[in-house]
N, C-alpha and C positions, 0 to 999 in steps of 0.2 A: 211659773218658769223663774228660772235664775238669768238675772241679766246679765251676770260677772262670770257666765260658764268658763269663758277662756280667760286663764289667768296668768298663762307663761307670759314673762316679757320678752317682746320682741324687737330686734336691731336690726334691719335690713338696708342695704345698698340698693336702690332701684337703678335698673337699667332702661337706655333709653327706649320709645316706641313710638311709630309713625302717627301723626296726629290725623284724626277721621273727621268728618264734620258732625258725626251722631254721637255716640253715648262713649266710647274709648278715649278719653282725652290722652294726649302724649304723654309718656311716662318720663320722670325726671332722670337727670343725670347726678349721680351721687347724691341725692336728697335722701335725708336718713328718718323715715316715720318710727316713733316709737310707740309701744303700748307699754304704761304703768299699772302694773296689776294691784299695786298697796293703794293708790288713787283713782283706779279706772279712768287712766287720762292717755289719749293719742296726742303725739305732737309730731309735728312735721318741720325741720329747720330745711332754709334753701336759700342759698345766697345771703341777704341781708335781712330775711324775713323767716320769722318764731309764726307757724298755725298751730293752735292746740283747740281740742275739743274732750268733752268727759261725757260719761255716762253716768247719769244722777239715780238715787236709791229708788227712782219709780222706772228706770230703764231707759229714761228718753236720752238722747243725745243732744248735748247742749255744747255752743259755741264758748269757750272760755278766754281765747287770745287770738288779734291779729294785728301783727305788728311788726314794729323794729326787733331785730333777732336776739334772743336773751341767751343768757351763760348756759349750758347744758344742763347745769344741776339747779336753776333757779326753780322754786316749787310753783306750778301751776295745778289748781283742782285744791280739792276734791269739786266735782260740779254739783250746784244746789239750787233746786227751784227756785225762780223768780217768789218774793215773799208775797204773803196777802196784803193789799192794799183795803180791800173792803170786801164785803160779801158780792159786790158786782164783778169784782178783781179777785178770786181766790188765787189760794196759793198754786204756783205752777202755771197760771193761765198765761203769764207772759214771760215765760222763761224762753231763753234766746236758742230756741231749737235749730238743729243744723238742719232737720228736713221734718218739717210737722205737717201729720196728719191733720184734719179737721176733724176732731172727734173730742170727747171728753170736755173738760171747762175752757179750752183756749179760747183765748178772746184776739190774739194777734192773728195777723195773715199767715194762714197755711202754705204750704208747699204743694199739698197735694188734698184733692178732694174727689172723693168716688160716690157713688152711689149703687147700691147692689136691685139686684131684681126682687128681692123681697120688700122693699122699701126702707131699709136700714142705710143710714149715710152717716155713721159715726166708725171713725177709723184711729186709732191710736197705734203710733208704731215703736216699739220697743227692741232696744239693741237685743242681737241674737248673736253674733259672730264675727269675728274680721276674718281676712285672707289676702294674699298677694296674689294679682291675677296679671300677668304679663307685665311685671314690675310697677303695678299700680295697687294702692292699698284700696280696697273694696270694705267697707262696714254692712254688713247686714241686718236691717231693720223689718221687725214683723208684727204684724197684727194675726196672730196665730187663729183665734176665733172667727175673724174676718175672713182671714184666708187672703192677705195680702203679706207679699215680701217684696220690699225696696233695697236694693243694693246700691248704695251709695259709694262712688268710685272719685279718688283724689289721686292726685300726681302734681310733682312740684318739680320746675325746671330749677336746677341748680344756677345757672348762669343768671336768673332773672329774680328767682324767688315768685314767680306767678304760677298761682297754683289753678288746675283745672278741675272742675267737678262736674258730676251728671249723675243721672241716676237711672236704673233698670226698676221698670215697675212691672211686676208678676203678680198675674190671679194665681193664686195655689190652692180658691176654695172648689166648690162642688157647683158654685150660682155664676153666672155672669153678672159682671159690673161695667159701669161707664165712669171713665174718667172725665168728670168737670173742669177741673183744671190741674196742670202739671207743670210746676218750675223744674229746672235744671238743679237749684241751688238756691239758699238763703245765706246771703253773706251777713253776719252781724258784726258790727264798729264795736269799737272799744267804749266804755259807758264814759259821757261826757257830753258837752254842751257846744253849741255854737258852730254847727255844723253847715256847710254849704254846697250845693250841687252844681256840677258843671255838666252840661250835655247838647249835642248837636242836632240843630234842628234844620230846616230849608224847604226848598220849592224845586220844582223845576227850571233850570239855569239861575237859583239862587240858593245853591245847596252850603252845608257846613258852616252854617251859625253859629257859634259859640254862646251858650247862653249861663248865666249866673242866676242862682236864686239859692235865700237861705232856707235851711231844712226846719220846718218847724210842726208841731203836733199837728197829725193828719197824714196824708198820703200824697206823693206826686207820682205818677202814672206815666212812663214813656211806651209809645208803643207804636205797631203796625198792626190795622186791621186790613191790609190790602191783599195778601197773600204773597207775598213778598218784603224784602227788607224795609222799601220806602225810603225816600230822603226828607218827609217830613219828620221824623225823629230818627236817630241810627243808634243802633241796639250796643252803646256805649255809654259809660258814666264815669264821674270822676268827684271826689269827695274830701274837701278841705276840712282840717278841725282847725277852729281858731278863726276862721274869715278872712286869713290873710291870704289871699292867693299871691304866688309869685312864679316866676319860670326858675329860680334857684333857691328858693326855702321854702319850708312848710311840709305837713302832714300831709300825704295825699293815698288814698286808698282807690282805685281804678278799677274795670272791668270792662268785659267785653262779650257778648253772646254770639257764637257760631252757628246761626240759623238764617236761612234765606227765605223763610215763610213768614206767616203772621207771628208776632214775639210780644212779649211786655216784660218792662223792668219795672218795678213798683218800688218806691222809696218810702217807709214810713218810719216816722218818729211816733212811738208810744206814750201811754202816760206815766211812766216811768222814765222817758228822755231816751229811750233805747232806738238806736238807728239800724235798722235793717233793709236790705237789698234782695229782694224774689225776683227771679228773672226765668222765663222759659218759654213754652209754648202760651201764647194770647188766649185767655179763656174766653173771649168774645165768639160765641158762635161754635164752640170746641166742647165735641164730644166724642171721646174714643171708647169705643166697647172693647171689652176684653172677657172672650171666653177662658172656662176653665182651661190653665195650660199656656194661653196667649200672655206675650208682654209686651210692654212700650218702653224705648228706650228714649230720653231726652236729649237735647241738644248739650252741647258742652258750655258751660259757663266758666270763663277765666278771669282771676281776680289777681290782684297785686298790689304790693304797698312801695313807698318810697318816704324818705323823710326830707328829700331834694327838692321837693318841688313839681310843679307842672313841666317842665323841662325834662327832669329826671326820667319821671312817669312815662310820658312820650317815648323816651329815647329805650326805656324797658320794654314797653311793649314792641316799637320798633325793631328791636333785637330778637325778642321772642317769635314775630312773624317771620323775620328772615330765617330763622334757625330752626323754628320748631312748625310752622303753618307751611309757608309757602313751598310748591314743588320744586324739590332739588333742594330746599335749605340753602345753608352757605354756599354751595357749592352750584346752586342755580345761574343760568344765563344772566348777565347785564342786560337790561333794553337794549334791543337794537333802535338807532336813528330811525325813524318811519316816516312814509309817505301815504297818505290817506287822500282819494280823487275826489271825495264828494263835495267841496266846495267847487272844484273845478268842472263836472259834469252834471251832478245830482244823478236823477234816474236816465241820463243820455249817454250810456256807456255804449261804447264799441270797440271793436279790437285795434281799429287805427288810433283811435283818440286815447285809448288807455296806454299803448304802446308809445307815444308822444309824450306823454306824461310821463313814464317809467325811462325814458330818456332823459328827459331835464331834472327827473330827482335824482337819478344816478350822477349825474353831471356834478351835482351838488354835494355828494357823499354821502346819501343815503342809503341804508344798509335792508330796507322791508320797505316792499309796493304793496299796497293793499286797495283790493276793488272794494269800493262799498254797494250797498243797496242800487239796483237795477239789472243785475247780471242774469238773472233766472225767470223762468215762469214768462209770465204776460205782465212784465213788472217793468212799465212805463211810468207811471207815477203809483202813490199809496193806496189806491183803491182794489187793488187787484195782484194777484200773483203768488203773495204768503202761503206757504205751505208746498209750492209745488217748486223743489229745489234740483230743478234740471236746470242746465244752460241754457240760456236763450238764445236760439239760432240764426235769429235775424240777426242779432248784436255780434255773435261770434260763430260765424257759420261753419269753423271747423273746429268747436269747442273751446276751451281754455287753454288747451297745449300751446298754440302759437305764442298766446301772449306769455303765460307763464315760462316758456322757453326763451322767450326774449327777456325777460325780466330776470331769469336765473345767470341767462348768456352777459348780463349789465352787471353781474356780481351782488344782484339782491335777493334777498327771499320773497316769498310771494303769499300773501292773505287775502281772505274774503270776508265780508259781512254778511252774516246769517241771521235769522231769527227765528229760530226753531219751535219755539213755543207758540208761535202765533198761526193767525189763518186769517186769510180774508174772504169773504162770502164768494166774490168772484174769485174762484179756484178749483180747479180740479180736486185737491183734496179736498175740499167743503162739499162740493157737488156729490163727490163719492162716498163722504161720513159726515153728512151734518152731525150725526150723534154724537161725534167727538169731541164737542167743544163744551166747555162747562156752561152747564144750564139746567133750570126747573123745568119739568114737563109742562107745555102749554103757557109757558110766561115768555114775555120779551127777552130777547137777547142783546144787551148792549153792548155798543160798540166804543172804542176807544182807536183813533188814528184808524177809522174806516176796520177796526180787526176785531177778532175775537179771540178768547185763549183757548187752547186745545188742553182738554183733560188729561194733563201726565200722568195722573194717579191710574190710568186706565191702562192694562198691562199691553192691550193692543197699540196703543198711541207709543207708549214707550218702547216696544219692538219696531214699530214702525219709523221713530224719528232716529233710533240709533242705528238702522239697518241705511237710512238715505243717508245720514253725515259719514257714518263709514264707507258707503260708497261715494260720495263726492271725495273725502279723503283719499281713499285709496284709489282712484280711477285719474286724479288729478295729484300732482306734484306741490301739495300746500303744506305750508309750514305753520300757518297761522290762519286762526280763525277770531275775528270780532264779534261775540255772541251777544245780541241785543235784545231786550227784553221792555216794550213801548207803553204796556198800559198798566193798571192795577186790574184785580179780579172784579166781576160783577156775577150774580147769580151762580153762587159757589156749588150749585147742583150736581150729582152725580147719580141720575137715574137708573144705570144698570144695577145700584146696588139696592139693598134694603134700607129701609127710611131710618134704622136705627145704625145704621155703618154708614151712612153717606158722608158724615162730617169727618171721616179718616180722610177725606180728599186733601186737607191741610197739612196733614203731615206725609201723607203717602206721596203728595206731587212732589214734594221737595226730597224726599229721598230717591225719587225715581229720576229727577234731575239729576242730583249728586252720582246716580248710578249712571247715567247717559255719561257724564264726563269723565268719570272714573274710568271707563269702559275704553273710551276714545282716547284715552291719554296712555291706557295700557297697552294697546293695539298698534297705535301711534306714537311711539315714544318721543318721538322731533317735533310732534305737535303741539304747538303754544296757543293759549286761549285768552283772552281779555273778557272779563266780564263788565258789561255796559246795561245800563237800563236806563234809556233817555238820558245819559249821564250818571249820576251818582246813586240812584235808586235801588241797585243792590250791591252794596259792600258791607261785606260783613268779614268774620272770620272761618265760617262755614263754606261760603264759595271761595273763598281765596285758599283756602287747601286744595283748591282741583282748578285753579286759575292762576296765570303767571303775572298778570296785572289786571288794573279796573280802572275805569272812565269816570272820573270824580264828578265832570258837569260837561253838559254840550254848551255852556257858555264858554268860549275860550278868549274873551275881551282879557287882555293881558293885565288890566287893572282891577277888575272884577276877580281874575284868578290869582289874584295876590291873597284876600279875603277867605276864597274858596279852598286853595290851599293850606293855608294858616288852619282854616279848622278840621281840612282832612288830617294833617300832620298831627293833630291831639291824639287822635286813635290810629292812624293806618300809615305805615313804611312809604317813603319817598322811593323805595325800590319799587312799588307797586302802582306808582300814582303816574298815569299817562298825562302830558300836558303838551299842545300842539301850539304852531305859529300857525297865525290863520290870517285872513284881511283885513285891510283897512281902509275906509272906517268900517268898524265891526258892525254884524248884523243885528247884534242886542240892543246897542245903544248908538250906534251911528259915531260910537267916540274914534278918532281919528289917533292913533299911536306910531311912533317910529320902530321901524325893524329891529332896531336896537333893543328897544322897552321889551318888544314882543319876545325876542330869542331870550334874553335874561329871566323873565319871567318862565318861560318854558323850560330853561335848562334845570329849575330846580326839581326836576321830576325827570321824568323817562321822556326823550325829547322828540317830538314827532312834528311833522308839518302838515296842513291842512291847507293852506293856501291856494289860491288858483294860480300855478306855476306859468300859465299862458298870460297872465298881466303883468309878471316881474319882469322887471328893467334888468340890462346888463349890470347894473350898479347893485340891485337887489341881489342879485344871484351870486355877486362875487360876496357880497355882506355875509349871504348864508353861507356860502363856503368856510367863510374864517369862523364864522360862529359854530358850524358843526366841526371843524377840525377842532377846533379848543375844548367842545365838549366833551371829545372822545378820550382828551386827555384827562378830564376831571371827572368822568361818569361813575366811573367804581367809587369815589369818593362821596359824589352824590346820591347814589343808589344804595350804598353800602354802609356810609360814614354815619356818625352821629351827628342828628340834625341839631342846634341849636338855635332856637327862636330870638333874634336879639331886639327887636323892634317889632311889635303887633301891628298889623293895618286891619284889626276887628273895629266893626262901628265904623267904617270909612275915614280910619285914621290916616294923614297924609304920607306918614313913613312907614317903610316896610325893610328889616333887614333880617337875614338868616345866613348861618355858617354849617357848614360839614366838615367834619374831621374824620379822615381815615383811621380804619381801628389800629394803625401800627402809629398813628401819630406823624405822618411823613407829609402830610399834603394836606391843607383845609382851603376852601372856598368861600369865597363872601360874596353874596349878592345884596346889594343895597337899592333901593328904591324912592323916588319923590311921585307921588300920585299928582300934589301941585303944591308949588310954592305958598308960604303962607307969611306976610309981614315981613318980608326978606330976611327971613328967619334963616340961619346957618342949619345944614342936615348937622345934626346930632353926631358927636364923637362914638365911635363905636369901638367896643372893646370886644374882642374873641375871646371866648372859651375852650375849654378840653385841649389847649396845645400842651407839648412839652415845655415846660418852664424855662428848662437848661439848653434847650438845642437853639439853633440859629433859623431862620425862616428868611429866605427871599421872596420879595415880591413882584408879582408881574401882573399886568392889567388885561384882561380878557377886553374890557372896554372901560372908559373913565379915567380920572387922575385922581391923584391926592394933593393935600395943600402942598405949597411949597416949604420945604425942609424935612419932609418925610423921607426917612431912611428906606434904602432897598434891602438892606437886610439888617435884622434884628433879633434879640432873643423870645422866644415865647412868651415869657416875662412880659416884656416890651408888649408886646401886640395885646396880650390880655390886660395889662393895669394902664398903661400909657395911652394905649387905644391908638385908632387912625382915623383922619380926618379926610373925608372924601368930597371932592369938589362935585357938589351935585346942586344943580339949581333950576329952577324952572319946572314946568309943569311935564309929567310924564317923563323925567330923567332918571338914569341908573348907572349903575357902575357893578362890574365884575371883577373880582381880585381872587387871583390863585395864590397862596403861601406854600412853598415847597421847602422841605428840611434841607439844609445846606451839610 
């Protein structure tokens, strides 16, 4: 076979396409992939980034370059196999392949490993052809003898330079095969040394800790084996060259995997010093059988580059998420100010009590009222009722309509908490269908929070969940669902399937989840959904493509939230991040904080209130009304603007400061916090970023004050170069400042 059968030069402007959580990455806007027949090189230029790959003489597709944009006539290629180092690492064994099958003399981490029914496990993927499919570049790799085709899909967003990559794996042979591991992509970094890695770790109520470690020979594996995204690791990475991390400087390669099930991202440095990042389905307990003619689509693995530090890496991701991932794109609605009744009532919800809370919330300026757990089935505690999504007629004798009408009459939209993927043993659903949960035959069924996980991979379970949710939304005037998910998988069996097919559960479950979310949104276009998993345990670009907001953590302590929100913002946009004002002292740590500190901490994302309003004084309510009114004047900037992290609260640092700048640079919002005073030190001077240096900006305070002599109006250059000194003193003090262009 001639690996260079396609010889025509191609220059195509790609068109935009909608992102989906599976194989079809969004196509770019005006990015121009080119194929040079003389060197057998593909090249993609988008924004400030160039990505290039080439076909070597043996037909393997190799990464040639990923980094700052090059001149269009700069030479790249041809691709050459990695040189032989010894008989242990022969020629080509460590080549930087775009998508390597495990076969031949490869010693590097492969992207795909398969086994055939006849015992063969050798797979060598060679270039076959390319095409343009719905605006995306597709490169077809093939092992004709084995009967496997892999179509590699590439797209690039012209606005950010972020590239989406995925793979379509098809059995074109005459015998069945089993996929033991399948990545979405392998990213190869430029040759060099002194790379370091950043990633996010956590646990319940302690999510989004930013970790940094040097990349050294060997492997670092980030993963979830929990059946869902997890808060232990998040499927995001950033890599710096030179070891000099900074918000405003340094080369940063970054990426995020769009998958809400078990996943793996592996960072390798091989014996030649080459660094690769391979990510996709987690290979642990994974086996996906393909009969002849069947195929598997991987998730999309997004990657980007900037030479301007971690701050710019985050802003590029935020912009990409807002414009290309989130439903509605840049025209999506701003997050309304929300009230959730959980702290006030917990499971003791009833019509009169919720109506009273709704009246109090509306009087503050709240725009959305959400009834949390306890409204359905026999749900008086967390031991019963999950799975029975019908209104509890003891608590709501006339159904939800009177409450919903009341909420709408007060000028607010209405929402409900649901946890559709779970079931209690003490429920009508489980009594009718005990076989519907994940389980191994005749083995224990482990519980978490007194609940079991429904096997959403089953078509009957999928159909049932869509039916009950569709009925709930159709029969009630509901605008919002808080979709929760409160435990990990255990005993992930699927007894109704043949033994060799059961491990498809890891993929089919997530696909069916996406299908339900997609169909609900299509049938109910006004419905908005929040992704919640005991806090931030299901936050990724897959579920974000089908939901409007996410819940970063159950921990709403405003001081802890500074670190949580800082870590969250490394990878995900404030436009998606809900942040609530809750009670004090806080349940998690008994820490007492002022209402001012709590509001300012929460105003850095989508503002919500979860406190028990029955306990608020008239002074508390007056303070809340002022903050909510102020937030409505700045939320477009907070949610859609460019975020600059000025002082990091990581590792319990005493200070935190962020600023957000609107896209037109007409407004900037500064939030500054001191967790605790230390040795009578003054709060650091804050120098804003991202303003128009020649424009004049007037300053107004949401809360706090500046040092004497601070001008009320000055140039953008003044606020960025001279800066501002805020009078922040004592423990848990804060300030909020708005800069408006004059």
